[in-house]
NUTOR-904591 format. One record per residue (C-alpha): residue number from 1; residue in three letters; chain; x, y, z. Coordinates in nm, 2 decimals. Each point is the difference from the previous one (the first is absolute). Layout:
<sites>
i:aa:ch:xx:yy:zz
NUM:ala:A:X:Y:Z
...
</sites>
This chain:
<sites>
i:aa:ch:xx:yy:zz
1:met:A:1.27:-2.71:-0.45
2:ala:A:-0.35:0.09:0.10
3:ala:A:-0.28:-0.08:-0.24
4:pro:A:-0.19:0.32:-0.06
5:phe:A:-0.27:0.07:0.26
6:asp:A:-0.35:0.04:-0.13
7:leu:A:-0.13:0.36:0.00
8:asn:A:-0.30:-0.12:0.20
9:asp:A:0.21:-0.18:0.27
10:asp:A:-0.10:0.20:0.31
11:asn:A:0.24:-0.20:0.22
12:val:A:0.31:0.18:-0.12
13:val:A:0.18:0.28:0.17
14:val:A:0.06:0.28:-0.26
15:val:A:0.32:0.20:0.06
16:ile:A:0.03:0.32:-0.19
17:gly:A:0.37:0.08:-0.07
18:thr:A:0.30:-0.22:0.02
19:gly:A:0.27:0.21:0.17
20:ala:A:0.15:-0.02:0.35
21:gly:A:-0.34:-0.03:0.16
22:gly:A:-0.22:-0.18:-0.26
23:gly:A:0.27:-0.23:-0.15
24:val:A:0.11:-0.12:0.35
25:leu:A:-0.36:-0.04:0.12
26:ala:A:-0.10:-0.19:-0.31
27:asn:A:0.29:-0.25:0.04
28:glu:A:-0.04:-0.03:0.38
29:leu:A:-0.38:-0.08:-0.05
30:ala:A:0.08:-0.25:-0.28
31:gln:A:0.25:-0.18:0.22
32:lys:A:-0.27:-0.05:0.25
33:gly:A:-0.24:-0.16:-0.25
34:val:A:-0.21:0.31:-0.06
35:ser:A:-0.12:0.06:-0.36
36:val:A:0.13:0.34:-0.12
37:val:A:-0.06:0.21:-0.32
38:ala:A:0.25:0.28:-0.02
39:leu:A:-0.09:0.29:-0.24
40:glu:A:0.29:0.20:-0.12
41:ala:A:-0.05:0.31:-0.22
42:gly:A:0.35:-0.03:-0.16
43:gly:A:0.18:-0.26:-0.21
44:arg:A:0.24:-0.27:0.10
45:tyr:A:0.38:0.05:-0.02
46:leu:A:0.27:-0.23:0.14
47:pro:A:0.37:0.07:0.05
48:glu:A:0.09:-0.09:-0.36
49:asp:A:-0.25:0.27:-0.12
50:tyr:A:0.14:0.28:0.22
51:ile:A:0.18:0.28:-0.19
52:asn:A:0.32:0.15:0.14
53:asp:A:-0.08:0.34:-0.14
54:glu:A:-0.18:0.26:0.21
55:trp:A:-0.24:0.16:-0.24
56:glu:A:-0.09:-0.32:-0.19
57:ser:A:-0.05:-0.19:0.33
58:phe:A:-0.23:0.28:0.13
59:gly:A:-0.21:-0.04:-0.31
60:gln:A:-0.02:-0.37:0.05
61:leu:A:-0.08:-0.01:0.38
62:ala:A:-0.15:0.33:0.12
63:trp:A:-0.36:0.08:0.07
64:val:A:-0.06:0.28:-0.25
65:asp:A:-0.38:0.00:-0.01
66:pro:A:-0.12:0.36:0.05
67:arg:A:-0.01:0.15:0.35
68:thr:A:-0.03:0.36:0.11
69:thr:A:0.16:0.19:0.29
70:ser:A:-0.07:0.30:0.22
71:gly:A:0.15:0.16:0.31
72:asp:A:0.32:0.19:0.06
73:trp:A:0.24:-0.30:-0.03
74:arg:A:0.28:0.04:-0.25
75:val:A:-0.10:-0.32:-0.19
76:ala:A:-0.33:0.16:-0.11
77:lys:A:0.20:0.27:-0.18
78:asp:A:0.28:-0.21:-0.15
79:phe:A:-0.18:-0.33:-0.07
80:ser:A:-0.37:0.09:0.01
81:gly:A:-0.12:-0.32:-0.17
82:leu:A:0.24:-0.23:0.20
83:pro:A:-0.05:0.04:0.37
84:ala:A:0.19:-0.31:0.06
85:trp:A:0.21:-0.25:-0.19
86:ile:A:-0.17:-0.33:0.06
87:val:A:0.01:-0.32:-0.21
88:lys:A:-0.29:-0.14:-0.20
89:ala:A:0.10:-0.36:-0.04
90:val:A:-0.02:-0.34:0.18
91:gly:A:0.20:0.05:0.31
92:gly:A:-0.09:0.37:0.03
93:thr:A:0.25:0.24:0.13
94:thr:A:0.21:-0.28:0.14
95:thr:A:0.15:-0.01:-0.35
96:his:A:0.12:0.36:0.03
97:trp:A:0.08:0.03:0.38
98:ala:A:0.36:0.04:0.12
99:gly:A:-0.03:-0.28:0.26
100:ala:A:0.04:0.19:0.33
101:ser:A:-0.17:-0.21:0.27
102:ile:A:-0.02:0.17:0.34
103:arg:A:-0.23:-0.06:0.30
104:phe:A:-0.19:0.28:0.15
105:gln:A:0.13:0.12:0.33
106:pro:A:-0.22:-0.07:0.31
107:his:A:-0.11:0.36:0.05
108:glu:A:-0.11:0.04:-0.37
109:trp:A:-0.30:-0.23:0.06
110:lys:A:-0.13:0.26:0.25
111:ala:A:0.06:0.33:-0.17
112:lys:A:-0.28:0.19:0.16
113:thr:A:0.10:-0.12:0.35
114:thr:A:0.37:0.07:-0.07
115:tyr:A:-0.02:0.33:-0.18
116:gly:A:-0.30:0.15:0.18
117:glu:A:-0.22:0.25:-0.18
118:val:A:0.16:0.13:-0.32
119:pro:A:-0.21:0.28:-0.14
120:gly:A:-0.14:-0.08:-0.34
121:ala:A:0.11:-0.36:0.02
122:asn:A:-0.27:-0.28:0.02
123:leu:A:0.22:-0.23:0.21
124:leu:A:-0.14:-0.33:0.13
125:asp:A:0.16:-0.30:0.17
126:trp:A:0.00:-0.33:-0.19
127:pro:A:-0.22:-0.26:0.16
128:ile:A:0.31:-0.24:0.00
129:asp:A:0.35:0.04:0.13
130:gly:A:0.36:-0.12:-0.05
131:asp:A:-0.04:-0.29:0.24
132:glu:A:-0.30:-0.13:-0.18
133:met:A:0.17:0.04:-0.34
134:ala:A:0.34:-0.15:0.10
135:pro:A:-0.07:-0.36:-0.10
136:trp:A:-0.15:0.12:-0.33
137:tyr:A:0.30:0.21:-0.06
138:glu:A:0.22:-0.31:0.05
139:lys:A:-0.21:-0.19:-0.26
140:ala:A:0.02:0.29:-0.24
141:glu:A:0.38:0.04:0.04
142:ala:A:0.05:-0.38:-0.06
143:lys:A:-0.23:0.02:-0.31
144:leu:A:0.19:0.30:-0.14
145:gly:A:0.35:-0.13:0.10
146:val:A:0.07:0.33:0.16
147:thr:A:0.38:0.07:0.05
148:arg:A:0.13:0.04:0.35
149:thr:A:-0.29:-0.22:0.13
150:gly:A:0.03:-0.38:0.07
151:glu:A:0.28:-0.15:-0.20
152:phe:A:0.01:0.27:-0.27
153:pro:A:0.31:0.22:0.01
154:gly:A:0.00:0.36:-0.11
155:leu:A:0.07:0.10:-0.36
156:pro:A:0.34:0.15:-0.09
157:gly:A:0.03:0.38:0.00
158:asn:A:0.05:0.17:-0.34
159:asn:A:0.17:0.33:-0.06
160:asn:A:-0.32:0.20:0.06
161:tyr:A:-0.02:-0.17:0.34
162:lys:A:0.36:0.05:0.09
163:val:A:-0.02:0.38:-0.06
164:phe:A:-0.33:0.00:0.21
165:glu:A:0.15:-0.21:0.28
166:lys:A:0.31:0.21:0.03
167:gly:A:-0.20:0.32:0.02
168:ala:A:-0.24:-0.15:0.25
169:thr:A:0.28:-0.12:0.22
170:ala:A:0.16:0.34:-0.01
171:leu:A:-0.32:0.15:0.13
172:gly:A:-0.01:-0.26:0.29
173:tyr:A:-0.29:-0.21:-0.13
174:gln:A:0.00:-0.35:0.14
175:glu:A:-0.27:-0.20:-0.18
176:val:A:0.15:-0.01:-0.35
177:his:A:0.02:-0.32:-0.21
178:thr:A:-0.09:-0.14:-0.34
179:gly:A:-0.36:-0.05:0.11
180:arg:A:-0.25:-0.27:0.06
181:met:A:-0.09:-0.09:-0.36
182:ala:A:-0.23:-0.26:-0.16
183:ile:A:0.29:-0.07:-0.25
184:asn:A:0.18:-0.33:0.03
185:ser:A:0.35:0.04:0.14
186:ile:A:0.04:-0.38:-0.04
187:asp:A:-0.18:-0.24:-0.22
188:asn:A:-0.35:-0.05:0.15
189:asp:A:-0.35:-0.13:-0.10
190:glu:A:0.14:-0.13:-0.33
191:arg:A:0.11:0.35:-0.10
192:pro:A:0.36:0.12:-0.03
193:ala:A:0.18:0.26:0.22
194:cys:A:0.01:0.36:-0.12
195:gln:A:0.22:0.07:-0.30
196:gln:A:0.02:0.38:0.08
197:thr:A:-0.13:0.09:-0.35
198:gly:A:-0.16:0.32:0.12
199:phe:A:-0.34:-0.01:-0.17
200:cys:A:-0.20:-0.09:0.31
201:phe:A:-0.29:0.25:-0.10
202:gln:A:-0.04:-0.16:-0.34
203:gly:A:-0.07:-0.35:0.13
204:cys:A:0.29:-0.23:0.11
205:lys:A:0.11:-0.21:-0.30
206:trp:A:0.17:-0.24:0.23
207:gly:A:-0.30:-0.06:0.23
208:ala:A:0.23:0.08:0.30
209:lys:A:-0.24:0.26:0.12
210:trp:A:-0.32:-0.13:0.15
211:ser:A:-0.31:0.08:-0.21
212:ala:A:-0.34:-0.16:0.02
213:ala:A:0.01:-0.03:-0.38
214:tyr:A:0.25:-0.30:0.01
215:thr:A:-0.03:-0.13:0.35
216:asp:A:-0.34:0.01:0.17
217:ile:A:-0.22:0.00:-0.32
218:pro:A:0.16:-0.31:-0.16
219:lys:A:0.00:-0.18:0.33
220:gly:A:-0.36:0.07:0.05
221:glu:A:-0.09:-0.11:-0.35
222:ala:A:0.20:-0.32:0.05
223:thr:A:-0.25:-0.11:0.27
224:gly:A:-0.29:0.00:-0.25
225:asn:A:-0.19:0.24:0.23
226:leu:A:0.10:0.33:-0.16
227:glu:A:-0.10:0.14:-0.34
228:val:A:0.15:0.33:-0.10
229:arg:A:-0.19:0.19:-0.27
230:asp:A:0.22:0.27:-0.15
231:his:A:-0.12:0.30:-0.20
232:ala:A:-0.31:-0.01:0.23
233:his:A:-0.10:0.35:0.11
234:ala:A:-0.23:-0.01:0.30
235:ala:A:-0.29:0.25:-0.06
236:arg:A:-0.25:-0.06:0.28
237:ile:A:-0.06:-0.22:0.30
238:leu:A:-0.36:-0.13:0.02
239:his:A:-0.21:-0.08:0.31
240:asp:A:-0.34:-0.15:0.08
241:asp:A:-0.30:0.14:0.19
242:ser:A:0.16:-0.09:0.33
243:gly:A:0.31:0.21:-0.08
244:lys:A:0.23:-0.30:-0.04
245:val:A:0.23:0.02:-0.30
246:thr:A:-0.07:-0.26:-0.26
247:gly:A:0.26:0.05:-0.28
248:val:A:0.21:0.23:-0.21
249:glu:A:-0.07:0.14:-0.34
250:tyr:A:0.31:0.04:-0.21
251:phe:A:0.11:0.08:-0.36
252:asp:A:0.19:-0.29:-0.15
253:lys:A:0.29:0.03:-0.25
254:asp:A:-0.25:0.03:-0.29
255:gly:A:-0.18:0.28:0.17
256:asn:A:-0.31:-0.21:0.09
257:leu:A:-0.17:0.05:0.33
258:gln:A:0.01:-0.32:0.21
259:met:A:-0.13:-0.08:0.35
260:gln:A:0.18:-0.24:0.23
261:arg:A:-0.22:-0.11:0.29
262:ala:A:0.18:-0.02:0.34
263:arg:A:-0.03:-0.11:0.36
264:ile:A:0.24:0.27:0.11
265:val:A:0.16:0.29:-0.18
266:cys:A:0.34:0.14:0.10
267:val:A:0.10:0.33:-0.15
268:ala:A:0.38:0.05:-0.05
269:gly:A:0.03:0.26:-0.27
270:asn:A:0.22:0.25:0.18
271:ser:A:-0.10:0.33:0.18
272:phe:A:-0.15:0.15:-0.32
273:glu:A:-0.17:-0.29:-0.18
274:ser:A:-0.15:-0.16:0.32
275:pro:A:-0.20:0.30:0.12
276:arg:A:-0.08:0.08:-0.36
277:leu:A:-0.16:-0.34:-0.04
278:leu:A:-0.19:0.03:0.32
279:leu:A:-0.13:0.34:-0.10
280:asn:A:-0.08:-0.11:-0.35
281:ser:A:-0.21:-0.29:0.15
282:ala:A:-0.25:0.24:0.15
283:ser:A:-0.36:-0.13:0.00
284:ala:A:-0.35:0.10:0.13
285:met:A:0.09:-0.18:0.32
286:phe:A:0.35:0.15:0.02
287:pro:A:-0.04:0.34:-0.17
288:asp:A:0.35:0.12:0.12
289:gly:A:0.18:-0.31:-0.12
290:leu:A:0.06:-0.34:0.17
291:ala:A:0.13:-0.02:0.36
292:asn:A:-0.03:0.38:0.03
293:ser:A:-0.25:0.06:0.28
294:ser:A:0.29:0.19:0.18
295:gly:A:0.06:0.22:-0.30
296:gln:A:0.37:-0.10:0.03
297:val:A:0.04:-0.19:-0.33
298:gly:A:0.26:0.19:-0.19
299:arg:A:0.10:0.22:0.29
300:asn:A:0.33:0.02:0.19
301:tyr:A:0.22:-0.06:-0.31
302:met:A:0.37:-0.02:0.10
303:arg:A:0.30:-0.03:-0.23
304:his:A:0.29:0.04:0.24
305:thr:A:0.20:0.32:0.03
306:thr:A:0.25:-0.04:-0.28
307:gly:A:0.26:0.19:-0.19
308:ser:A:0.36:-0.07:-0.11
309:val:A:0.35:0.14:0.04
310:tyr:A:0.26:-0.06:-0.27
311:ala:A:0.36:0.12:0.03
312:val:A:0.29:0.03:-0.24
313:phe:A:0.36:-0.10:0.09
314:asp:A:0.34:0.05:-0.15
315:lys:A:0.04:-0.37:-0.08
316:pro:A:-0.23:-0.25:-0.17
317:val:A:-0.27:-0.17:0.21
318:arg:A:-0.20:-0.17:-0.27
319:met:A:-0.30:-0.03:0.23
320:trp:A:-0.19:-0.21:-0.26
321:arg:A:0.22:-0.31:0.07
322:gly:A:-0.16:-0.24:0.24
323:thr:A:-0.34:0.00:0.16
324:thr:A:-0.22:0.31:-0.04
325:met:A:-0.05:0.02:0.38
326:ala:A:0.33:-0.10:0.15
327:gly:A:-0.01:0.12:0.36
328:ile:A:-0.18:0.18:0.27
329:ile:A:0.05:0.24:0.30
330:gln:A:-0.26:-0.07:0.27
331:asp:A:0.11:0.24:0.27
332:glu:A:-0.25:0.27:-0.10
333:ala:A:-0.30:-0.24:0.00
334:arg:A:-0.05:0.06:0.37
335:his:A:-0.28:0.22:0.14
336:asp:A:0.18:0.31:0.14
337:pro:A:-0.22:0.31:-0.01
338:ser:A:0.31:0.22:0.09
339:arg:A:0.08:-0.01:-0.37
340:gly:A:-0.32:0.20:-0.07
341:phe:A:-0.23:-0.28:-0.12
342:val:A:-0.16:-0.33:0.12
343:gly:A:0.10:-0.33:-0.14
344:gly:A:0.32:-0.08:-0.18
345:tyr:A:0.16:-0.08:-0.33
346:glu:A:0.24:-0.24:-0.17
347:leu:A:0.27:0.09:-0.24
348:glu:A:0.06:-0.26:-0.27
349:thr:A:0.24:0.00:-0.29
350:leu:A:-0.16:0.04:-0.34
351:ser:A:0.14:0.01:-0.36
352:leu:A:-0.19:0.09:-0.31
353:gly:A:0.12:-0.06:-0.36
354:leu:A:0.08:0.30:-0.21
355:pro:A:-0.35:0.03:-0.17
356:phe:A:-0.18:0.00:0.33
357:met:A:0.27:0.22:0.16
358:ala:A:-0.07:0.26:-0.27
359:ala:A:-0.38:-0.03:0.05
360:phe:A:0.01:0.02:0.38
361:leu:A:0.30:0.21:0.10
362:asp:A:-0.20:0.32:-0.04
363:pro:A:-0.30:-0.06:-0.22
364:gly:A:-0.02:0.25:-0.29
365:ala:A:0.35:0.13:0.07
366:trp:A:0.22:0.14:-0.28
367:gly:A:0.32:0.18:-0.02
368:arg:A:0.36:-0.03:0.12
369:glu:A:-0.08:-0.08:0.37
370:phe:A:-0.20:-0.30:-0.12
371:thr:A:0.23:-0.12:-0.28
372:thr:A:0.32:0.02:0.21
373:ala:A:-0.17:-0.22:0.26
374:leu:A:-0.08:-0.26:-0.26
375:asp:A:0.36:0.03:-0.13
376:ala:A:0.11:-0.10:0.34
377:tyr:A:-0.22:-0.31:0.01
378:asp:A:0.29:-0.25:0.04
379:arg:A:0.12:0.19:0.30
380:met:A:-0.34:0.02:0.17
381:ala:A:-0.13:-0.18:0.31
382:gly:A:-0.37:0.00:0.10
383:met:A:-0.24:-0.07:0.29
384:trp:A:-0.37:0.00:0.06
385:ile:A:-0.20:0.12:0.30
386:val:A:-0.28:-0.22:0.14
387:gly:A:-0.19:0.16:0.29
388:glu:A:-0.33:-0.04:0.18
389:asp:A:-0.25:0.25:-0.14
390:met:A:-0.31:0.11:0.18
391:pro:A:-0.34:-0.14:-0.10
392:gln:A:-0.24:0.28:-0.08
393:glu:A:-0.37:-0.05:-0.08
394:thr:A:0.03:0.24:-0.29
395:asn:A:0.29:-0.20:-0.16
396:arg:A:-0.23:-0.23:-0.18
397:val:A:-0.10:-0.20:-0.31
398:thr:A:-0.33:0.09:-0.16
399:leu:A:-0.17:-0.08:-0.33
400:asn:A:0.06:0.25:-0.28
401:his:A:-0.33:-0.03:-0.20
402:asp:A:0.14:0.23:-0.27
403:val:A:0.28:-0.24:-0.10
404:lys:A:-0.07:-0.36:-0.10
405:asp:A:0.24:-0.29:-0.06
406:gln:A:-0.01:-0.23:-0.30
407:trp:A:-0.29:-0.19:0.15
408:gly:A:-0.21:0.31:0.06
409:leu:A:0.05:0.00:0.38
410:pro:A:0.07:0.32:0.19
411:val:A:0.37:0.02:0.09
412:ala:A:0.17:0.07:0.33
413:asn:A:0.08:0.36:0.09
414:val:A:0.28:0.01:0.26
415:asn:A:0.00:0.31:0.22
416:phe:A:0.30:0.05:0.22
417:ser:A:0.15:0.30:0.19
418:asp:A:0.30:-0.02:0.23
419:his:A:-0.07:0.03:0.37
420:pro:A:0.24:0.24:0.18
421:asn:A:0.15:-0.30:0.18
422:asp:A:0.08:-0.16:-0.34
423:ile:A:0.18:0.32:-0.12
424:ala:A:0.20:0.04:0.33
425:met:A:0.11:-0.37:-0.03
426:arg:A:0.09:0.03:-0.37
427:asn:A:0.21:0.32:0.07
428:his:A:0.18:-0.17:0.29
429:ala:A:0.07:-0.30:-0.22
430:tyr:A:0.13:0.22:-0.29
431:gly:A:0.24:0.16:0.25
432:gln:A:0.13:-0.32:0.14
433:gly:A:0.04:-0.15:-0.35
434:ile:A:0.20:0.30:-0.11
435:lys:A:0.22:-0.03:0.31
436:ile:A:0.07:-0.37:-0.06
437:tyr:A:0.13:0.07:-0.35
438:glu:A:0.19:0.32:0.10
439:ala:A:0.18:-0.21:0.27
440:val:A:0.16:-0.21:-0.28
441:gly:A:0.09:0.29:-0.23
442:ala:A:-0.30:0.07:-0.22
443:thr:A:0.06:0.29:-0.23
444:arg:A:-0.37:0.05:-0.07
445:thr:A:-0.33:-0.12:0.15
446:phe:A:-0.35:-0.02:-0.15
447:pro:A:-0.30:-0.04:0.22
448:thr:A:-0.27:-0.10:-0.24
449:pro:A:-0.38:0.01:0.03
450:pro:A:-0.21:-0.32:0.06
451:tyr:A:-0.05:-0.23:-0.29
452:pro:A:-0.32:-0.18:-0.10
453:ser:A:0.18:-0.32:0.10
454:thr:A:-0.11:-0.05:0.36
455:his:A:-0.19:-0.20:0.25
456:asn:A:-0.38:0.03:-0.02
457:leu:A:-0.17:-0.07:0.33
458:gly:A:-0.33:0.07:0.18
459:thr:A:-0.34:0.07:-0.17
460:asn:A:-0.17:-0.31:0.15
461:arg:A:0.15:0.02:0.35
462:met:A:-0.02:-0.25:0.28
463:ser:A:-0.18:0.11:0.31
464:asp:A:-0.14:-0.14:0.33
465:asn:A:-0.31:0.21:-0.03
466:pro:A:-0.20:-0.03:-0.33
467:arg:A:-0.05:0.38:0.01
468:asp:A:0.37:0.07:-0.04
469:gly:A:0.10:-0.22:-0.29
470:val:A:-0.10:-0.26:-0.26
471:val:A:0.13:-0.34:0.12
472:asn:A:0.06:-0.18:0.33
473:lys:A:0.32:-0.16:0.13
474:trp:A:-0.03:-0.28:-0.26
475:gly:A:-0.05:0.23:-0.29
476:gln:A:-0.37:-0.10:0.00
477:thr:A:-0.22:0.29:-0.09
478:his:A:-0.21:0.12:0.30
479:asp:A:-0.31:0.02:-0.22
480:ile:A:0.01:-0.32:-0.20
481:ala:A:0.12:-0.33:0.16
482:asn:A:0.11:-0.17:-0.33
483:leu:A:0.19:0.30:-0.14
484:phe:A:0.36:0.05:0.09
485:val:A:0.28:0.25:-0.08
486:ser:A:0.34:-0.17:-0.04
487:asp:A:0.25:0.26:-0.11
488:gly:A:0.18:0.32:0.14
489:ser:A:-0.33:0.19:-0.02
490:gln:A:-0.09:-0.16:0.34
491:phe:A:0.30:0.18:0.17
492:thr:A:-0.12:0.21:0.30
493:thr:A:0.32:0.21:0.00
494:gly:A:0.30:-0.03:-0.22
495:ala:A:0.30:-0.04:0.24
496:ala:A:0.35:0.09:-0.13
497:glu:A:0.07:-0.34:-0.16
498:asn:A:-0.04:-0.13:-0.36
499:pro:A:-0.34:-0.17:0.02
500:thr:A:0.02:-0.32:-0.20
501:leu:A:0.12:-0.23:0.28
502:thr:A:-0.30:0.12:0.21
503:ile:A:-0.24:-0.05:-0.29
504:val:A:0.13:-0.36:-0.05
505:ala:A:-0.02:-0.07:0.38
506:leu:A:-0.36:0.13:0.01
507:ala:A:-0.09:-0.21:-0.31
508:ile:A:0.13:-0.33:0.16
509:arg:A:-0.19:0.08:0.32
510:gln:A:-0.31:0.09:-0.19
511:ala:A:0.01:-0.33:-0.20
512:asp:A:0.01:-0.20:0.33
513:his:A:-0.30:0.20:0.13
514:ile:A:-0.20:-0.04:-0.32
515:ala:A:0.08:-0.38:-0.02
516:ser:A:-0.11:-0.05:0.36
517:glu:A:-0.32:0.20:-0.05
518:ile:A:-0.08:-0.21:-0.31
519:ser:A:0.05:-0.33:0.18
520:ala:A:-0.21:0.13:0.29
521:arg:A:-0.26:0.10:-0.26
522:ala:A:0.00:0.34:0.15
523:ile:A:0.02:0.17:-0.34
</sites>
């Protein structure tokens, strides 16, 4: 294990956040001999600590520090203090994620070129493409042990999947299978194969699902080059008179303000906390926040077009048995404007336990319609919509100076309103989901509004031109050479696919770039 690094050691790379971006980056750098201090706001939990109970697990893992919301999105009404369900713990949201690991399609790297002008959307092409990312995707898939890639077979289909597959086939869908999942289908990486327990969102007690918490982080620590400080809440990134960042102020587990000096700082706190930290780090030299000469820090927040469809059948389905996300239909992920919208969407099976089902089916609902649905829980099947939503400058994270967290720092306000393209896509997906279930004899269907559990993207987007975004093709901020962004906030556009695989691939690639820049003494 790494001996603790000195607070005044200005040779270390400080990584803020230990999820899919930060956890992977920290390990990859440590493997290359780079000294890394990772600051994690949450605690440390391992598979033996995870709780197979939805509400109790949420209390253990979720980021419940105050946040505020605005905009016309349904989440602002139903879950105003919880714009997203992300994890505050070592390993970040890789503890909670379902495991879907899908590459972007080639056209999705170039949304502006592909879709043309979409009124009200702030589209931009990524400065990278699928060919450049292909070798990094291969490395990410091997690291995660993604099913249906390499030697890893697909997972078995549970009942929820069988209903979904039969309906999809009846509609003529072709690309239907149990998914490309970062869940072991065979013993791999000293972790067992999936036991189909069904509590994927609560942290995998078997360790079959990949999570940075018990894969990359311990491997990085074993090199002696990585020190993880948990319960370390980053408050501000500091810089010198030349504008180079010099370290990070953070509150330790006892509430004391510490300062870790740094050669390079990498921000990987997700699409809310990363821009919040850059904005909270404003100074006389950078009055609008760090890396914000473009005014784009916090803007272009995307969360994927989501929603769910549940259906009731005559016979038991027991959708809670087996993996939470047990299958996918990819036919609708194509770009086909004849459907009335640009971009596409995936349909993925989803099951929630009874407590969450009651909370999310129709928030605030009462009465017979609601109770009879819950009475039919054992005969229910469910799916989730994941579609490409449009970046909009006004969908953004700003500081709410009227609300402070426990450290006295202004919290993130998340403003989001649907773009007309998002609404058209969601309505199309609801219609297709209902048809899938009706094709196999559903007696009742429930399209449900989007949950706070979602994919948070954008807010520090990647751009060729410094005017258009926050970071370049390496995740390096345009304004400050030794400041990087290493999470999903660097996404230029969202694509239709679950983002974790792409975040991991970008982190592996960024680690190579940073290590070579360090050895060339360029940073």
